[in-house]
C-alpha positions as CSV (number, residue, x, y, z in Angstrom):
1,M,-21.0,27.5,-5.3
2,R,-24.4,28.2,-6.4
3,K,-25.4,25.2,-4.1
4,I,-23.3,26.8,-1.1
5,D,-25.1,30.1,-1.9
6,R,-28.4,28.4,-1.5
7,L,-27.5,26.6,1.7
8,E,-26.4,30.0,3.3
9,D,-29.5,31.6,2.2
10,E,-31.6,28.8,3.5
11,L,-29.6,28.6,7.0
12,G,-29.7,32.4,7.2
13,C,-26.0,32.7,7.9
14,K,-22.6,32.7,6.2
15,L,-20.8,29.0,6.2
16,F,-17.8,30.2,4.2
17,I,-15.3,32.8,3.9
18,R,-14.4,33.5,0.0
19,D,-10.7,34.7,-0.6
20,Q,-8.0,34.1,-3.4
21,S,-7.0,30.9,-1.7
22,G,-10.5,29.3,-1.6
23,L,-13.0,28.7,1.0
24,S,-12.4,28.7,5.0
25,L,-15.1,28.2,7.5
26,T,-17.0,31.0,9.3
27,D,-17.6,30.8,12.9
28,E,-21.1,29.7,12.2
29,G,-19.7,27.0,9.9
30,R,-17.4,25.9,12.4
31,S,-20.3,25.8,14.9
32,L,-22.3,23.5,12.3
33,L,-19.4,21.0,11.6
34,F,-19.7,18.4,14.3
35,D,-23.6,18.0,13.6
36,V,-22.9,17.9,9.6
37,E,-20.1,15.4,10.3
38,Q,-22.6,13.1,12.4
39,M,-25.1,13.7,9.3
40,E,-22.6,12.5,6.9
41,R,-21.9,9.3,9.0
42,L,-25.3,8.4,9.5
43,S,-26.0,8.8,5.8
44,F,-23.0,6.5,4.9
45,N,-24.3,3.7,7.6
46,I,-27.6,3.7,5.6
47,F,-26.1,3.1,2.2
48,R,-23.6,0.4,3.7
49,R,-26.7,-1.4,5.6
50,A,-28.5,-1.5,2.2
51,S,-25.6,-3.1,0.3
52,L,-25.3,-6.0,3.4
53,S,-26.3,-9.5,2.4
54,T,-26.4,-12.5,4.3
55,D,-25.5,-14.7,0.9
56,T,-21.7,-15.0,-0.2
57,Q,-22.4,-13.3,-3.6
58,G,-21.9,-9.9,-4.6
59,S,-19.0,-7.2,-5.0
60,V,-16.3,-6.6,-2.1
61,R,-14.0,-3.5,-2.5
62,V,-10.8,-3.9,-1.1
63,A,-8.0,-1.2,-1.1
64,V,-4.4,-2.2,-0.8
65,T,-1.2,-0.3,-0.7
66,E,0.2,-0.6,-4.4
67,G,3.3,-2.9,-3.5
68,P,1.5,-5.7,-1.7
69,G,-1.6,-5.3,-3.6
70,N,0.2,-6.0,-6.9
71,F,2.5,-8.6,-5.9
72,W,1.0,-10.4,-3.2
73,V,-2.9,-10.0,-3.2
74,L,-3.5,-10.2,-6.9
75,P,-1.5,-13.4,-7.8
76,R,-3.7,-15.3,-4.8
77,L,-7.0,-13.4,-5.9
78,I,-6.7,-15.5,-9.0
79,D,-7.3,-18.6,-7.3
80,F,-9.6,-17.0,-4.8
81,Q,-12.0,-16.0,-7.6
82,K,-12.0,-19.8,-8.8
83,T,-13.4,-21.1,-5.4
84,Y,-15.6,-17.8,-4.9
85,R,-17.1,-17.4,-8.3
86,R,-20.1,-15.3,-7.0
87,I,-17.8,-12.7,-5.2
88,T,-16.5,-9.9,-7.0
89,V,-13.4,-8.6,-5.6
90,D,-12.8,-5.0,-6.9
91,L,-9.0,-4.5,-5.9
92,S,-7.7,-1.0,-6.0
93,C,-3.9,-0.6,-5.5
94,A,-2.8,2.7,-4.7
95,M,-0.7,4.5,-2.0
96,Q,-3.7,6.8,-1.2
97,Q,-5.1,5.6,2.0
98,A,-8.7,4.6,1.5
99,D,-11.2,5.9,4.2
100,V,-13.5,3.0,5.0
101,S,-15.7,5.0,7.0
102,R,-16.6,7.2,4.1
103,L,-17.3,4.6,1.5
104,E,-14.4,4.7,-0.3
105,A,-13.6,1.0,-0.1
106,D,-15.1,-1.7,1.9
107,I,-11.8,-3.2,3.4
108,S,-8.6,-1.5,3.5
109,I,-5.1,-2.7,3.7
110,Q,-2.8,0.3,4.8
111,F,0.2,1.5,6.4
112,E,-1.4,4.1,9.1
113,R,-3.4,2.5,12.0
114,P,-6.9,4.3,11.9
115,T,-8.4,5.9,15.1
116,N,-12.1,5.9,13.9
117,P,-14.3,4.0,16.8
118,D,-16.5,2.7,13.9
119,V,-13.6,0.9,12.1
120,I,-12.7,-2.8,13.2
121,V,-8.7,-2.9,12.9
122,T,-6.4,-5.9,12.8
123,K,-2.7,-5.9,12.4
124,L,-1.7,-8.1,9.3
125,G,1.9,-8.3,9.7
126,R,5.1,-6.3,9.3
127,L,6.6,-5.2,5.9
128,H,10.3,-5.0,6.1
129,I,12.1,-2.8,3.8
130,Y,15.5,-3.5,2.5
131,G,18.1,-2.3,-0.3
132,F,18.3,-4.0,-3.6
133,V,20.4,-3.8,-7.0
134,S,20.5,-5.9,-10.0
135,E,23.5,-8.0,-10.6
136,S,24.4,-5.6,-13.8
137,Y,24.7,-2.9,-11.4
138,R,26.9,-4.4,-9.1
139,E,29.2,-5.6,-11.9
140,A,29.3,-2.1,-13.2
141,H,29.7,0.1,-10.0
142,G,30.1,-2.5,-7.2
143,L,28.1,-2.3,-3.8
144,P,28.5,0.6,-1.3
145,A,30.6,-0.4,1.6
146,S,29.0,2.1,4.0
147,L,26.3,4.5,4.2
148,A,28.6,7.4,3.6
149,D,29.6,5.5,0.6
150,L,26.0,5.7,-1.0
151,R,27.1,9.4,-2.2
152,N,29.0,7.5,-5.1
153,H,25.8,5.4,-6.2
154,R,22.4,6.1,-7.4
155,I,19.2,5.9,-5.8
156,I,15.6,5.0,-6.9
157,K,13.4,6.8,-4.4
158,Q,9.8,6.0,-4.1
159,H,7.1,8.9,-2.7
160,G,3.7,8.5,-1.8
161,V,0.9,9.8,0.4
162,Q,1.7,7.2,3.1
163,L,5.7,7.5,2.7
164,D,7.5,9.7,5.0
165,E,9.3,12.2,2.4
166,T,12.1,12.7,4.9
167,G,12.7,9.2,5.9
168,Y,15.2,8.2,3.1
169,A,17.7,10.7,4.2
170,R,17.1,10.1,7.9
171,I,17.2,6.4,7.7
172,L,20.3,6.5,5.5
173,G,22.0,8.8,7.9
174,L,22.6,11.6,5.0
175,E,21.9,15.3,5.4
176,S,20.5,15.4,1.9
177,L,19.8,13.2,-0.9
178,E,20.8,16.1,-3.6
179,G,22.8,14.6,-6.3
180,I,21.9,10.8,-5.3
181,V,18.4,10.4,-6.4
182,G,18.3,9.2,-9.9
183,I,14.5,8.6,-10.3
184,S,11.8,9.2,-8.2
185,T,8.6,7.4,-8.7
186,N,5.2,7.0,-6.7
187,S,5.0,3.5,-7.7
188,S,6.6,0.6,-6.0
189,V,6.1,-1.4,-9.4
190,A,8.1,1.2,-11.0
191,V,10.8,0.8,-8.3
192,L,11.2,-3.1,-8.8
193,Y,11.6,-2.7,-12.7
194,A,14.0,0.2,-12.4
195,V,16.2,-1.6,-10.0
196,E,15.9,-4.8,-12.1
197,R,17.0,-3.0,-15.2
198,G,20.0,-1.8,-13.3
199,A,19.2,2.1,-12.7
200,G,20.4,2.3,-9.2
201,I,19.7,1.0,-5.6
202,G,16.0,0.6,-4.7
203,F,14.4,-0.2,-1.3
204,L,12.0,-2.8,-1.4
205,P,10.3,-5.7,0.8
206,T,12.6,-8.1,1.9
207,S,10.4,-10.8,0.0
208,A,11.5,-9.6,-3.4
209,V,14.6,-12.2,-3.8
210,A,12.7,-14.8,-2.2
211,L,9.8,-14.3,-4.9
212,G,11.9,-14.6,-7.7
213,A,13.2,-11.1,-8.4
214,P,16.9,-11.4,-9.7
215,L,18.4,-8.7,-7.1
216,V,21.4,-8.5,-4.8
217,P,20.7,-7.4,-1.3
218,V,22.7,-4.3,-0.3
219,D,24.0,-5.0,3.3
220,L,24.2,-1.8,5.0
221,G,22.6,-2.6,8.3
222,I,19.5,-0.9,7.5
223,N,16.4,-2.5,8.6
224,Y,13.4,-0.4,8.0
225,H,9.8,-1.4,8.4
226,M,6.1,-0.8,8.1
227,D,2.9,-2.5,9.6
228,L,0.2,-3.2,7.7
229,W,-3.4,-2.9,9.0
230,L,-6.5,-4.4,7.8
231,T,-9.6,-2.1,8.5
232,Y,-13.4,-2.4,7.9
233,H,-16.5,-0.8,9.3
234,K,-18.1,-3.0,12.0
235,E,-21.2,-3.1,9.9
236,F,-19.5,-5.6,8.0
237,R,-19.3,-8.2,10.6
238,T,-22.7,-9.5,9.7
239,S,-22.0,-9.7,5.8
240,D,-21.3,-13.1,4.8
241,R,-19.2,-12.3,1.5
242,H,-17.2,-9.5,3.6
243,K,-16.5,-11.9,6.3
244,V,-15.2,-14.6,3.5
245,V,-13.0,-11.7,1.7
246,I,-11.8,-10.7,5.4
247,D,-10.8,-14.1,6.6
248,W,-9.1,-14.8,3.2
249,L,-6.9,-11.6,3.5
250,K,-5.9,-12.7,6.9
251,R,-4.9,-16.2,5.9
252,I,-2.4,-15.0,3.0
253,F,-1.1,-12.2,5.2
254,D,-0.4,-14.7,8.1
255,P,3.0,-14.4,9.8
256,K,3.3,-18.0,11.1
257,V,2.7,-19.1,7.4
258,H,4.8,-16.2,5.4
259,A,7.9,-15.4,7.1
260,C,8.3,-12.1,5.4
261,F,5.6,-10.6,7.4
262,R,7.0,-11.5,10.7
263,D,7.9,-8.7,13.4
264,D,11.4,-9.9,13.4
265,F,13.7,-8.9,10.5
266,I,15.0,-12.0,8.4
267,H,17.8,-11.4,5.8
268,P,16.4,-11.5,2.2
269,L,18.5,-14.6,1.5
270,D,17.6,-16.4,4.4
271,L,13.8,-15.9,3.3
272,V,14.4,-17.8,0.1
273,P,14.2,-21.3,1.3
274,M,11.6,-20.1,3.6
275,M,9.2,-18.9,0.9
276,T,9.3,-21.6,-1.9
277,E,5.5,-22.2,-1.8
278,A,5.0,-18.4,-2.2
279,R,7.7,-18.2,-4.9
280,H,5.5,-20.5,-6.9
281,V,2.3,-18.6,-6.5
282,V,3.7,-15.3,-7.3
283,G,6.4,-15.8,-9.7
284,F,8.2,-12.4,-10.0
285,N,9.6,-13.6,-13.5
286,D,6.3,-12.7,-14.9
287,Y,6.4,-9.2,-13.4
288,V,9.7,-7.8,-13.9
289,A,11.1,-6.1,-17.4
290,P,9.6,-8.9,-19.6
291,R,11.0,-9.4,-23.2
292,P,8.5,-9.0,-26.2
293,V,7.4,-12.4,-27.3
294,G,10.1,-13.5,-30.1
295,S,12.7,-11.1,-28.9
296,P,16.1,-12.7,-29.0
297,T,17.6,-13.7,-25.7
298,I,21.1,-11.8,-25.6
């Protein structure tokens, strides 16, 4: 607040209206906003250009949505760093969308397509979402025979910044999810874990079974999808280490190689024989509901 007061004194005008709800711009503040945003953009360019290098060494910050980041990028990053030992990939896995134009990340993989003209955008592929339960859940409760039958089951719901809060009810054709949601979480890892432990029906990428998760698809005629967008600032086109990471990300999400990212829907069980190599690399058995070392297998 003291810094704002000093700025207003130096400019000789009030920039903000202070009230119980916080700060809002005055007419004078709004008139300066465009110039201030341009100043910010140019200052970010200075820091960005200072970090550029024509050598393939240094750090590259990659922000990825949580599920693909943990279950697809990270396992392959282990092999990447064995080849490119002088490049450090700082991997951030979260549902919050990183703004590459504001230096929140060098490269971002996200569900929403950016519109900033300073950002280069490439579609990586399409993430298809499907319902799953565990075998123990099916034995105990059976599978829903129709969308209306979902009211007799429990749903594990994921919420997040890049997810549509009304999407579940709309896609499932229900007026409300009241009384149906058993667990609500912001983590796709938590959804996978809860489904695997028999907590209810969860909606996960169709590749879950192909990657080794011991799950049962729930066939309700629902096929929801989200496109994955690779974004980075155009300044990084001249940085060798960034080009290496960008090309690598495009390869590991290539729909021609990995069928789960194709635009066309493929049933989860049909993906299993098509993704044997990916299953070997990822190995969901090391992710879900692990037993402590030395625990009895009962």
